[in-house]
N, C-alpha and C positions, 0 to 999 in steps of 0.2 A: 519550472521549479527554481531555476537559477535566478530569475528575475522576480520571483514571488507572484507570478501571474496565475499559475495553475492552482485551482482550488480543489479540484477533484481528479482522481485517476479512474479511468474506465478500462477494465481488462476482463479476462476470462479466468474462471477457476479451473482447476485440473479436471473437474467433471463437466466442463463446458458451459456452466452458468455465467451470465454477465454479472460483473461485480463493479460497484462504484464505492469509493471511500475517499476521505480527505487526503489530499496530497501531502499535507504536513507530517503525517505519520511515517512517511518514507525518508524524511530529512536525515536521520542518522545514517542512512545507507547511500546517500547522494555523493558520488565521486565526480571528478572532472569528466570522466568517460560516460557518466550517466548512472543509471540504476540497473543492475543486472542480477538475476537470480530468481529464486522461488521463495516466497514468504508465507508464513502462517500468521494470519491476523485473527485475533480473538475478540469477541463481543459478548456482553452479558445478555441476560434474557430480555432486557429492555432495548437491546440493539445498540447500547453505548460501547464505544471502543474501550478495550481493556489492555491490549498489548500486541506487539508484533515481534516476530523472530525470523531470521533468515534460516531456511532449511536446506538450501543448495545454491 
């Protein structure tokens, strides 16, 4: 993310599903120490990104 190389983030949801999403949506939460926390990402019915919020 720091160098603009990462295009996607691969992680797991709280229910264990594998999740992939564009790395750029985490940019507002990027600190020198990295990105930490739990986030809620919302998509519309067509699967288009709508928003992200930090929940913990």
